[in-house]
C-alpha positions as CSV (number, residue, x, y, z in Angstrom):
1,X,126.9,112.1,91.7
2,X,127.9,108.4,90.9
3,X,127.9,107.3,87.3
4,X,124.7,105.4,86.3
5,X,125.2,101.6,86.0
6,X,125.7,100.7,82.3
7,X,123.0,98.1,82.3
8,X,120.5,100.5,83.8
9,X,121.5,103.2,81.3
10,X,121.2,100.7,78.4
11,X,117.8,99.4,79.4
12,X,116.5,103.0,79.9
13,X,117.6,103.9,76.5
14,X,116.0,100.8,75.0
15,X,112.7,101.7,76.7
16,X,113.0,105.4,75.5
17,X,113.8,104.2,71.9
18,X,110.8,101.8,71.9
19,X,108.5,104.4,73.3
20,X,109.7,107.4,71.2
21,X,106.5,107.8,69.1
22,X,104.1,107.0,71.8
23,X,105.8,109.3,74.3
24,X,105.9,112.1,71.8
25,X,102.2,111.8,71.1
26,X,101.5,111.7,74.9
27,X,103.5,114.8,75.6
28,X,101.9,116.6,72.7
29,X,98.5,115.9,74.2
30,X,99.7,116.9,77.6
31,X,101.1,120.2,76.5
32,X,98.0,121.1,74.5
33,X,96.0,120.7,77.8
34,X,98.2,122.8,80.0
35,X,96.9,126.2,81.0
36,X,99.0,129.0,82.6
37,X,96.2,130.5,84.6
38,X,93.4,129.0,86.7
39,X,91.9,126.1,84.8
40,X,88.4,127.0,85.8
41,X,88.9,130.3,83.8
42,X,87.9,128.3,80.7
43,X,84.4,127.6,82.2
44,X,81.3,129.6,81.2
45,X,79.6,131.6,83.9
46,X,77.0,128.9,84.3
47,X,79.6,126.2,84.6
48,X,81.5,128.2,87.2
49,X,78.5,129.0,89.2
50,X,77.6,125.3,89.5
51,X,81.3,124.5,90.4
52,X,81.3,126.7,93.5
53,X,77.6,126.9,94.4
54,X,78.0,124.9,97.7
55,X,81.4,126.3,98.7
56,X,81.8,128.4,101.9
57,X,81.6,132.1,101.3
58,X,85.3,132.7,101.7
59,X,86.2,129.9,99.3
60,X,83.5,131.1,96.9
61,X,85.1,134.6,96.7
62,X,88.5,133.0,95.9
63,X,87.0,130.6,93.3
64,X,85.1,133.5,91.7
65,X,88.1,135.8,91.5
66,X,90.1,133.5,89.3
67,X,93.4,134.4,90.9
68,X,94.3,131.5,93.1
69,X,94.7,127.8,92.4
70,X,92.0,125.2,93.3
71,X,93.1,121.8,94.5
72,X,91.1,118.6,93.7
73,X,90.9,115.9,96.3
74,X,90.3,112.4,94.9
75,X,89.9,109.8,97.6
76,X,89.6,106.1,98.0
77,X,88.2,106.4,101.5
78,X,85.9,103.9,103.0
79,X,85.8,102.7,106.6
80,X,85.8,99.0,106.0
81,X,89.3,98.9,104.6
82,X,91.8,99.4,107.5
83,X,94.3,101.1,105.1
84,X,91.7,103.6,103.9
85,X,89.8,104.4,107.1
86,X,92.4,107.0,108.2
87,X,91.6,109.0,104.9
88,X,88.3,110.1,106.4
89,X,89.9,113.2,108.1
90,X,92.3,114.1,105.3
91,X,90.0,116.3,103.2
92,X,89.4,118.7,106.0
93,X,93.2,118.9,106.7
94,X,93.8,119.6,103.0
95,X,91.2,122.3,102.8
96,X,92.5,124.0,105.9
97,X,96.1,123.9,104.5
98,X,94.9,125.3,101.1
99,X,93.2,128.2,102.9
100,X,96.4,128.9,104.9
101,X,98.2,129.8,101.6
102,X,95.2,131.7,100.1
103,X,94.0,128.9,97.9
104,X,91.1,126.5,97.8
105,X,90.5,122.8,97.8
106,X,87.4,120.8,96.8
107,X,86.5,117.1,97.2
108,X,86.3,116.3,93.5
109,X,85.2,112.7,93.9
110,X,85.6,109.3,95.5
111,X,86.7,106.1,93.8
112,X,85.9,102.5,94.8
113,X,88.4,100.6,97.0
114,X,88.0,96.9,97.5
115,X,90.1,94.8,99.9
116,X,91.7,91.7,98.4
117,X,92.1,90.4,102.0
118,X,88.3,90.2,102.3
119,X,87.6,88.8,98.8
120,X,90.5,86.2,98.6
121,X,89.0,82.9,97.4
122,X,85.6,84.5,97.0
123,X,83.7,85.4,93.8
124,X,84.3,89.1,94.4
125,X,88.0,88.5,93.9
126,X,87.2,88.2,90.2
127,X,86.5,91.9,90.1
128,X,89.7,92.9,91.9
129,X,92.0,93.4,88.9
130,X,89.2,95.1,86.9
131,X,88.8,97.5,89.9
132,X,92.1,99.2,88.9
133,X,90.7,100.4,85.6
134,X,87.4,101.2,87.2
135,X,89.2,103.4,89.7
136,X,91.1,105.2,86.9
137,X,87.8,105.9,85.1
138,X,86.0,107.0,88.3
139,X,88.9,109.5,89.0
140,X,88.5,110.7,85.4
141,X,84.8,111.4,86.0
142,X,85.8,113.4,89.2
143,X,88.3,115.5,87.3
144,X,86.2,116.0,84.2
145,X,84.6,119.1,85.7
146,X,87.9,120.8,84.6
147,X,87.9,123.1,87.6
148,X,91.2,122.2,89.2
149,X,94.8,123.3,89.0
150,X,96.4,120.3,90.8
151,X,95.2,117.0,92.4
152,X,96.0,115.2,95.6
153,X,95.3,111.5,95.3
154,X,94.4,109.6,98.6
155,X,94.8,105.9,98.3
156,X,97.0,103.0,99.5
157,X,96.1,99.4,98.5
158,X,96.6,97.0,95.8
159,X,94.7,98.2,92.6
160,X,93.9,101.6,94.1
161,X,97.2,103.4,93.7
162,X,97.9,102.0,90.2
163,X,94.4,103.1,89.2
164,X,94.8,106.5,90.6
165,X,98.2,106.9,89.0
166,X,96.8,105.9,85.6
167,X,94.2,108.6,86.1
168,X,96.9,111.1,87.1
169,X,98.9,110.4,84.0
170,X,95.8,110.6,81.8
171,X,95.3,114.1,83.3
172,X,99.0,114.7,82.9
173,X,98.6,118.4,82.5
174,X,97.7,118.7,86.2
175,X,100.3,118.5,89.0
176,X,99.8,115.5,91.3
177,X,100.8,114.5,94.8
178,X,100.0,111.1,96.3
179,X,99.1,111.0,100.0
180,X,99.4,107.7,101.9
181,X,97.8,106.7,105.2
182,X,100.6,104.5,106.6
183,X,100.8,101.0,108.0
184,X,98.9,99.8,111.1
185,X,101.1,99.1,114.1
186,X,102.7,95.7,114.4
187,X,100.5,92.9,115.6
188,X,100.9,89.1,115.5
189,X,104.3,88.4,113.8
190,X,103.8,87.4,110.1
191,X,105.7,84.1,110.4
192,X,103.5,83.1,113.3
193,X,100.4,84.0,111.3
194,X,101.7,81.8,108.4
195,X,102.4,79.0,110.9
196,X,98.8,79.0,112.2
197,X,97.5,79.1,108.6
198,X,99.4,76.0,107.7
199,X,98.2,74.2,110.9
200,X,94.6,75.1,109.9
201,X,95.3,73.7,106.4
202,X,96.5,70.5,108.0
203,X,93.4,70.3,110.3
204,X,95.5,70.7,113.5
205,X,93.7,73.9,114.7
206,X,90.2,75.0,114.2
207,X,88.4,78.0,112.8
208,X,88.4,79.9,116.1
209,X,92.1,79.6,116.6
210,X,92.7,80.7,113.0
211,X,90.3,83.7,113.3
212,X,92.0,84.8,116.6
213,X,95.4,84.7,114.9
214,X,94.1,86.7,111.9
215,X,92.4,89.2,114.1
216,X,95.7,89.8,116.1
217,X,97.6,90.2,112.8
218,X,95.0,92.6,111.2
219,X,94.0,94.6,114.3
220,X,93.6,98.3,113.6
221,X,93.7,101.2,111.2
222,X,96.4,101.3,108.5
223,X,97.9,99.2,105.8
224,X,98.5,95.4,106.5
225,X,102.1,95.2,107.7
226,X,103.4,92.6,105.3
227,X,105.3,93.6,102.1
228,X,102.6,92.9,99.6
229,X,101.1,95.0,96.8
230,X,99.8,97.8,99.1
231,X,103.2,98.5,100.7
232,X,105.0,97.9,97.4
233,X,102.7,100.7,96.1
234,X,103.9,103.1,98.9
235,X,107.6,102.3,98.3
236,X,107.1,103.0,94.5
237,X,105.4,106.3,95.1
238,X,108.5,107.3,97.1
239,X,111.0,106.3,94.5
240,X,108.9,107.9,91.7
241,X,109.0,111.1,93.6
242,X,105.2,111.3,94.0
243,X,105.1,111.3,97.8
244,X,106.6,113.7,100.1
245,X,110.0,112.2,101.2
246,X,109.7,109.6,103.9
247,X,106.0,109.6,104.1
248,X,105.2,106.0,103.0
249,X,105.5,104.2,106.3
250,X,104.5,106.8,109.0
251,X,101.7,105.3,111.1
252,X,98.2,106.8,110.9
253,X,96.8,108.9,113.7
254,X,100.1,110.5,114.6
255,X,101.0,114.2,114.6
256,X,103.7,113.5,112.0
257,X,101.2,111.8,109.7
258,X,98.9,114.8,109.9
259,X,101.7,117.2,109.3
260,X,102.7,115.3,106.1
261,X,99.2,115.4,104.8
262,X,99.0,119.2,105.3
263,X,102.3,119.6,103.6
264,X,101.3,117.5,100.7
265,X,98.4,119.9,99.9
266,X,100.7,122.9,100.0
267,X,103.2,121.1,97.8
268,X,100.6,120.3,95.2
269,X,99.5,124.0,95.2
270,X,103.2,125.1,94.8
271,X,103.5,122.9,91.7
272,X,100.6,124.7,89.8
273,X,101.1,127.3,87.2
274,X,100.2,129.8,89.9
275,X,102.7,128.5,92.4
276,X,106.4,128.5,93.0
277,X,107.1,126.0,90.2
278,X,105.0,124.5,87.5
279,X,105.3,120.7,87.5
280,X,102.5,118.8,85.6
281,X,102.8,115.1,86.4
282,X,102.9,114.2,82.7
283,X,106.2,116.1,82.3
284,X,107.5,114.8,85.6
285,X,107.1,111.0,85.1
286,X,109.3,109.8,82.3
287,X,111.2,106.7,81.3
288,X,113.7,107.2,84.1
289,X,111.0,107.3,86.7
290,X,109.6,104.0,85.4
291,X,113.0,102.4,85.5
292,X,113.6,103.7,89.0
293,X,110.3,102.0,90.0
294,X,111.3,98.7,88.6
295,X,114.7,98.8,90.2
296,X,113.3,99.6,93.7
297,X,110.7,96.9,93.3
298,X,113.4,94.3,92.5
299,X,115.7,95.5,95.3
300,X,113.0,95.0,97.9
301,X,111.4,91.7,96.5
302,X,108.2,93.6,95.9
303,X,104.8,92.4,94.6
304,X,104.6,90.5,91.4
305,X,101.3,92.4,90.7
306,X,103.5,95.3,89.6
307,X,104.7,93.3,86.6
308,X,101.3,94.2,85.3
309,X,100.6,97.5,87.1
310,X,103.8,99.2,86.1
311,X,103.3,98.2,82.5
312,X,99.8,99.7,82.6
313,X,101.0,102.9,84.4
314,X,103.8,103.3,81.9
315,X,101.4,102.9,79.0
316,X,99.3,105.7,80.4
317,X,102.3,108.0,80.0
318,X,103.2,106.7,76.5
319,X,106.0,104.6,77.8
320,X,106.3,100.9,76.6
321,X,107.9,98.4,78.9
322,X,107.7,94.6,79.0
323,X,108.9,91.7,81.1
324,X,112.3,91.6,79.3
325,X,113.0,94.9,81.0
326,X,112.1,93.6,84.4
327,X,114.2,90.4,83.8
328,X,117.3,92.3,82.5
329,X,117.2,94.8,85.4
330,X,116.8,91.9,87.9
331,X,120.1,90.5,86.7
332,X,122.0,93.6,87.9
333,X,119.9,94.8,90.9
334,X,120.7,93.2,94.2
335,X,118.2,92.2,96.8
336,X,118.7,94.6,99.7
337,X,115.6,94.0,101.9
338,X,113.9,91.0,103.5
339,X,110.4,91.9,104.6
340,X,107.7,89.3,105.0
341,X,107.0,87.2,103.0
342,X,110.7,87.4,102.0
343,X,111.7,87.5,105.7
344,X,110.3,87.7,109.2
345,X,110.2,91.5,109.5
346,X,107.2,93.7,108.8
347,X,107.2,97.2,107.2
348,X,107.3,98.9,110.5
349,X,110.6,97.2,111.2
350,X,111.8,97.9,107.7
351,X,111.0,101.6,108.3
352,X,112.8,101.5,111.7
353,X,115.9,99.9,110.1
354,X,116.3,102.8,107.7
355,X,113.3,102.4,105.4
356,X,113.0,104.0,102.0
357,X,115.5,106.8,102.7
358,X,118.3,104.3,103.3
359,X,117.3,102.0,100.5
360,X,117.1,104.9,98.0
361,X,120.5,106.3,99.1
362,X,122.2,102.9,98.6
363,X,120.7,102.5,95.2
364,X,121.6,106.0,94.2
365,X,125.2,105.7,95.5
366,X,125.5,102.5,93.5
367,X,124.4,104.1,90.3
368,X,121.3,101.9,90.1
369,X,118.7,104.8,90.2
370,X,118.4,107.8,88.0
371,X,119.1,110.7,90.4
372,X,118.2,113.5,87.9
373,X,114.5,112.9,87.8
374,X,111.8,115.5,88.7
375,X,110.0,115.0,92.0
376,X,107.1,116.8,93.7
377,X,109.6,118.5,95.9
378,X,111.2,120.4,93.1
379,X,114.4,118.7,93.9
380,X,116.0,115.5,92.5
381,X,115.8,112.0,93.9
382,X,118.4,112.7,96.6
383,X,115.6,114.6,98.4
384,X,114.2,111.2,99.2
385,X,117.3,110.1,101.2
386,X,115.9,112.4,103.9
387,X,113.4,111.6,106.6
388,X,110.6,113.8,108.1
389,X,110.4,114.8,111.7
390,X,108.7,117.3,113.9
391,X,111.0,120.1,115.2
392,X,109.1,121.8,118.0
393,X,105.9,120.8,116.3
394,X,107.0,122.0,112.8
395,X,107.5,119.6,110.0
396,X,111.1,119.4,108.8
397,X,113.4,117.0,107.0
398,X,116.9,115.7,108.1
399,X,119.4,113.3,106.5
400,X,118.3,109.7,106.8
401,X,120.5,107.1,108.4
402,X,123.6,106.0,106.5
403,X,123.7,102.7,108.4
404,X,121.1,100.0,108.5
405,X,119.8,99.6,112.1
406,X,119.2,95.9,111.3
407,X,121.1,94.1,108.6
408,X,118.7,91.1,108.9
409,X,116.1,93.4,107.3
410,X,117.9,96.0,105.2
411,X,121.5,95.7,103.9
412,X,124.0,97.9,102.2
413,X,124.7,97.5,98.5
414,X,128.1,96.0,99.3
415,X,126.5,93.1,101.3
416,X,123.2,92.2,99.6
417,X,121.0,89.3,100.5
418,X,121.3,88.2,96.9
419,X,123.3,89.6,94.0
420,X,120.3,89.8,91.8
421,X,116.6,90.9,92.2
422,X,113.9,88.6,93.3
423,X,112.1,88.3,89.9
424,X,112.7,86.1,86.9
425,X,111.1,85.8,83.4
426,X,110.3,82.2,82.4
427,X,109.8,81.3,78.7
428,X,109.1,78.0,76.9
429,X,106.4,76.1,75.1
430,X,104.0,77.0,77.9
431,X,104.3,80.8,77.2
432,X,105.9,83.6,79.1
433,X,105.5,84.0,82.9
434,X,107.1,85.6,85.9
435,X,108.3,84.0,89.1
436,X,109.3,85.6,92.4
437,X,112.1,83.7,94.0
438,X,113.3,86.1,96.7
439,X,111.5,84.0,99.3
440,X,112.0,80.6,97.6
441,X,114.9,78.5,99.0
442,X,117.5,77.7,96.3
443,X,116.7,74.0,96.4
444,X,113.2,74.8,95.1
445,X,114.3,77.0,92.3
446,X,114.1,74.1,89.8
447,X,111.1,71.8,89.9
448,X,110.6,68.9,87.4
449,X,107.5,66.9,88.2
450,X,104.2,65.5,86.7
451,X,101.4,68.0,86.0
452,X,98.1,67.8,87.8
453,X,95.7,70.0,85.8
454,X,93.0,72.0,87.5
455,X,90.5,74.6,86.1
456,X,90.1,76.5,89.4
457,X,91.6,76.8,92.8
458,X,88.7,75.2,94.6
459,X,89.6,71.9,92.7
460,X,93.1,72.1,94.1
461,X,91.8,72.6,97.6
462,X,89.4,69.7,97.3
463,X,92.2,67.4,96.0
464,X,94.4,68.5,98.9
465,X,91.7,67.7,101.5
466,X,91.1,64.3,99.9
467,X,94.8,63.5,100.4
468,X,95.5,63.2,96.7
469,X,98.5,65.5,96.5
470,X,101.0,63.9,98.8
471,X,103.6,63.6,96.1
472,X,105.8,65.6,93.8
473,X,103.7,67.5,91.3
474,X,103.2,70.8,89.4
475,X,99.7,72.2,89.9
476,X,98.7,73.7,86.5
477,X,95.7,76.0,87.4
478,X,94.4,77.4,84.1
479,X,91.6,79.5,82.8
480,X,92.4,82.1,85.5
481,X,93.5,84.9,83.2
482,X,91.9,88.3,82.8
483,X,89.7,87.3,79.8
484,X,88.6,84.1,81.5
485,X,87.5,85.3,84.9
486,X,89.2,88.6,85.7
487,X,92.5,87.0,86.9
488,X,91.9,86.5,90.6
489,X,94.7,86.0,93.0
490,X,95.1,82.4,94.1
491,X,96.5,83.2,97.5
492,X,94.5,80.6,99.4
493,X,96.7,77.9,97.6
494,X,99.7,79.1,99.5
495,X,99.1,77.3,102.8
496,X,98.3,73.8,101.3
497,X,101.1,73.9,98.8
498,X,103.4,75.1,101.6
499,X,102.3,72.1,103.7
500,X,103.2,69.7,100.9
501,X,106.5,71.3,100.4
502,X,107.2,71.0,104.2
503,X,106.4,67.3,103.8
504,X,109.4,67.0,101.5
505,X,107.7,67.1,98.1
506,X,108.9,69.1,95.1
507,X,105.9,71.3,94.4
508,X,105.3,74.2,92.1
509,X,102.4,76.2,90.7
510,X,101.9,77.2,87.1
511,X,99.0,79.5,86.3
512,X,97.7,82.2,84.0
513,X,96.2,83.7,87.2
514,X,97.9,85.8,89.9
515,X,99.3,85.1,93.3
516,X,99.0,87.6,96.1
517,X,101.7,90.3,96.6
518,X,102.4,88.1,99.6
519,X,103.3,85.0,97.6
520,X,106.3,83.3,99.2
521,X,108.2,80.1,99.6
522,X,106.5,77.9,97.0
523,X,107.8,78.4,93.4
524,X,105.0,79.9,91.3
525,X,105.1,80.6,87.6
526,X,102.3,83.1,87.3
527,X,100.7,85.5,84.8
528,X,101.3,82.9,82.1
529,X,100.6,84.5,78.8
530,X,98.9,83.9,76.3
531,X,96.2,82.8,78.8
532,X,94.4,79.5,78.3
533,X,91.0,81.1,77.5
534,X,92.5,82.8,74.4
535,X,94.0,79.5,73.1
536,X,97.2,79.8,75.1
537,X,99.3,76.6,75.6
538,X,98.3,75.9,79.2
539,X,95.1,74.5,77.6
540,X,97.2,71.7,76.0
541,X,98.6,70.4,79.2
542,X,97.4,66.9,80.4
543,X,97.7,65.2,83.7
544,X,101.0,63.4,83.9
545,X,102.9,65.6,81.5
546,X,106.3,66.4,82.9
547,X,106.6,70.1,83.6
548,X,109.9,72.0,84.1
549,X,109.9,75.2,86.2
550,X,113.5,76.4,86.2
551,X,113.9,79.8,87.8
552,X,117.7,79.6,87.3
553,X,117.7,79.1,83.5
554,X,114.4,81.0,83.0
555,X,112.5,78.0,81.5
556,X,108.9,77.0,81.6
557,X,108.4,73.9,79.6
558,X,106.1,71.0,79.1
559,X,108.5,68.1,78.4
560,X,106.3,66.5,75.7
561,X,107.7,65.5,72.3
562,X,107.0,68.2,69.7
563,X,104.7,66.1,67.4
564,X,102.5,65.1,70.3
565,X,102.4,68.7,71.7
566,X,101.6,70.3,68.3
567,X,98.8,67.7,67.6
568,X,97.0,68.7,70.8
569,X,94.3,71.3,71.0
570,X,93.2,73.2,74.0
571,X,90.5,71.5,76.1
572,X,87.2,73.5,76.1
573,X,86.0,74.7,79.5
574,X,82.6,76.3,80.3
575,X,83.4,79.5,82.2
576,X,79.8,80.9,82.3
577,X,79.7,80.2,86.1
578,X,82.4,82.8,86.5
579,X,80.5,85.5,84.7
580,X,77.4,85.9,86.9
581,X,76.8,86.8,90.5
582,X,78.5,89.3,92.8
583,X,78.3,91.9,90.0
584,X,80.5,89.9,87.6
585,X,77.9,90.2,84.9
586,X,78.5,93.9,84.8
587,X,82.1,93.4,83.7
588,X,81.5,91.4,80.5
589,X,83.0,94.2,78.4
590,X,86.2,94.2,80.5
591,X,86.7,90.4,80.1
592,X,86.1,90.7,76.3
593,X,88.5,93.6,75.8
594,X,91.3,93.3,78.3
595,X,94.9,93.0,77.1
596,X,97.2,90.2,78.1
597,X,99.1,90.2,81.4
598,X,102.4,91.3,79.9
599,X,100.5,94.2,78.2
600,X,99.3,95.3,81.7
601,X,95.9,93.5,81.6
602,X,94.3,96.8,80.5
603,X,90.6,96.9,79.8
604,X,90.8,100.6,78.7
605,X,93.3,102.5,76.6
606,X,93.2,99.3,74.4
607,X,93.2,101.1,71.1
608,X,96.0,103.4,72.3
609,X,98.0,100.4,73.5
610,X,97.6,98.6,70.2
611,X,98.6,101.7,68.3
612,X,101.7,102.1,70.5
613,X,102.6,98.5,70.1
614,X,102.5,98.5,66.3
615,X,106.0,97.7,65.1
616,X,107.2,96.7,68.5
617,X,108.7,93.2,68.6
618,X,106.3,90.8,70.2
619,X,107.2,87.5,72.0
620,X,105.8,84.4,70.3
621,X,105.5,81.2,72.3
């Protein structure tokens, strides 16, 4: 086994040291909750009778006998989301598979699942980030019946997998297996879709042409095929050992997909106290697993949303990470994949080129991943260098390819696209932010230009349509953080800013909001923290201030003399219009309580996070 890279080892130890007290407290709670027999054995007769009242007679006999494990199914199914529509048939497959090994499975509960593709630029997008914590709490309600010995979590997209994983770690005494649905088959190429979006932004094609292109891109069941947050989720579940090996990017509606779903149920049952091995997920996921997730995210140019989601996930397991960890790992982890928006390929082409199995092998052989982690397979991470196939109709695994089938998409460690990862930390008098540069051309890595200040993305769009932005500028879009309005993605700014960049202008975005996991060629300093609505320095910026966004040196600075800067106060903004309509009024407590972006934008576990962070060095502006 190759030696672990010194920087990866050092950063892992730094995280472990920082997390020691919080992790010990978490593990103590987890161990206290672990039972060695069927969990439902702790229920009273009345409790138990309610728990199996509607079960088929054969299942009822097993549940009553208290000798076999019972598997919980928690699902994000709905039939509007293309990525989640295939999950409709999974519960029946899982129940049948459980019965085949003499066990039972029950549908414990559903969780909400919203589509950022539907809500982009709409008021509903302001609920998107908060839906992650809502999902975690909904899963907790489902599991609160305390009748289950393991859980299979069915979910795919942006906030859904992070929310489910936070719930899984909160119920860390239970084994967990995550079950994906797979990507839709390839439709309109992503670069062609982007081209038509830009033509529409310029007024050169109409709504009908745009809708036709979008419908050809998003055309069937399965995950959107670009490498945004949803597909970053699936890659992370692989490298964290929570999927069955090679299951992330198998298309829905195929015999292999169904075979993997059946096998996931049996794997979860094997990991119970009554199975072949006992593997509670709280023991399984540790500091090494979290570092592996960050490394794989960086090596693939994955979604910037995970600079918040992974922080929140780690907190749920008593592990404390921050953006310094991402930045320091990015310095030593090379970029091995180019998948749209970081290239022309989609995830189906990435999978065909070698996919997760090839990527994980390269990173393992280069000492950039911890191999000696626990996984749901009962084996170490090298199990995930294998790929699934059907051998005469039976699910089996074989060694994955040792050579990329397309080096324009996936490269060996010795020939990376870039020697460092696609993520940078920016700091300066505007706060701390992250920037994804894996799709940004080198000539745009440094932008120095006058600020134009906006308080929402609609104002940017209106200025673009009036022709007021044909110049070099930095769009400062503030009051978009979690406490202001739920931190919506500002993805609809990508086409107009891309148009202006194509016209030869130096353009950048600075915001305390988010960009989509599909953010691309325009440099964007995002997740600026502290956010403007809590007195953060973006509120001091004025039109015409020179702003420096320097992804090379890691600088985010308003080039204003110190006396002038310190004499300024934040401009007040009335945000009440963001707090009503489309259900936003129901989330007042979330907006009032949520932590900052670097602390995971958590609206729950807040007291626990504050306790954990006591004594941990903070990062003043």
